[in-house]
Structure formats: C-alpha cells, structure tokens
ChimeraX commands (.cxc) that place a marker at each C-alpha (Angstrom):
marker #1 position 11.93,6.00,-1.67 radius 0.5
marker #1 position 10.93,7.98,-4.77 radius 0.5
marker #1 position 7.44,6.41,-4.76 radius 0.5
marker #1 position 6.96,7.36,-1.09 radius 0.5
marker #1 position 8.01,10.94,-1.82 radius 0.5
marker #1 position 5.77,11.09,-4.95 radius 0.5
marker #1 position 2.81,10.38,-2.69 radius 0.5
marker #1 position 3.58,13.24,-0.29 radius 0.5
marker #1 position 5.76,11.30,2.20 radius 0.5
marker #1 position 2.79,9.76,4.05 radius 0.5
marker #1 position 3.21,8.42,7.59 radius 0.5
marker #1 position 2.64,4.76,8.42 radius 0.5
marker #1 position -0.98,5.37,9.49 radius 0.5
marker #1 position -1.83,6.10,5.80 radius 0.5
marker #1 position -1.05,2.53,4.73 radius 0.5
marker #1 position -3.14,-0.60,5.01 radius 0.5
marker #1 position -2.78,-4.27,4.15 radius 0.5
marker #1 position -5.09,-6.64,2.33 radius 0.5
marker #1 position -4.54,-10.35,2.94 radius 0.5
marker #1 position -6.76,-12.93,1.32 radius 0.5
marker #1 position -6.41,-16.31,-0.23 radius 0.5
marker #1 position -5.76,-14.74,-3.65 radius 0.5
marker #1 position -4.07,-11.46,-2.79 radius 0.5
marker #1 position -1.56,-9.92,-0.39 radius 0.5
marker #1 position -0.94,-6.20,-0.89 radius 0.5
marker #1 position -0.01,-2.99,0.85 radius 0.5
marker #1 position -2.08,0.04,-0.15 radius 0.5
marker #1 position -2.04,3.78,0.44 radius 0.5
marker #1 position -5.09,5.72,1.59 radius 0.5
marker #1 position -7.74,3.09,0.92 radius 0.5
marker #1 position -7.93,-0.33,-0.77 radius 0.5
marker #1 position -8.75,1.35,-4.09 radius 0.5
marker #1 position -5.71,3.64,-3.93 radius 0.5
marker #1 position -2.18,2.86,-5.05 radius 0.5
marker #1 position -1.13,-0.65,-4.04 radius 0.5
marker #1 position 1.96,-2.79,-4.09 radius 0.5
marker #1 position 1.68,-6.61,-4.18 radius 0.5
marker #1 position 3.52,-8.59,-1.56 radius 0.5
marker #1 position 5.31,-11.83,-2.38 radius 0.5
marker #1 position 3.24,-14.90,-1.58 radius 0.5
marker link #1:1,2 radius 0.2
marker link #1:2,3 radius 0.2
marker link #1:3,4 radius 0.2
marker link #1:4,5 radius 0.2
marker link #1:5,6 radius 0.2
marker link #1:6,7 radius 0.2
marker link #1:7,8 radius 0.2
marker link #1:8,9 radius 0.2
marker link #1:9,10 radius 0.2
marker link #1:10,11 radius 0.2
marker link #1:11,12 radius 0.2
marker link #1:12,13 radius 0.2
marker link #1:13,14 radius 0.2
marker link #1:14,15 radius 0.2
marker link #1:15,16 radius 0.2
marker link #1:16,17 radius 0.2
marker link #1:17,18 radius 0.2
marker link #1:18,19 radius 0.2
marker link #1:19,20 radius 0.2
marker link #1:20,21 radius 0.2
marker link #1:21,22 radius 0.2
marker link #1:22,23 radius 0.2
marker link #1:23,24 radius 0.2
marker link #1:24,25 radius 0.2
marker link #1:25,26 radius 0.2
marker link #1:26,27 radius 0.2
marker link #1:27,28 radius 0.2
marker link #1:28,29 radius 0.2
marker link #1:29,30 radius 0.2
marker link #1:30,31 radius 0.2
marker link #1:31,32 radius 0.2
marker link #1:32,33 radius 0.2
marker link #1:33,34 radius 0.2
marker link #1:34,35 radius 0.2
marker link #1:35,36 radius 0.2
marker link #1:36,37 radius 0.2
marker link #1:37,38 radius 0.2
marker link #1:38,39 radius 0.2
marker link #1:39,40 radius 0.2
view
C-alpha cells in the first residue's frame, strides 16, 4: 500500500498491463512509467 500512496493514490484507470511472450507487467501512467512484474 505504501507504493500506491507514494504515487498519489491513483485510481484503477491509471494502470495498464503489458503481456507478451517475454514479459508480463502492470504499469502506472504509461508503459515507460513505474512497473511491477507479474509472475509467469
């Protein structure tokens, strides 16, 4: 929860997901913004 608060408590519309053969990640704002890898 601290990370969410550090980024201004964004709503769910601010997040996106990248899914490819080599990468699965959730990101904030845009694909070049902060991201968190998902387990494969």
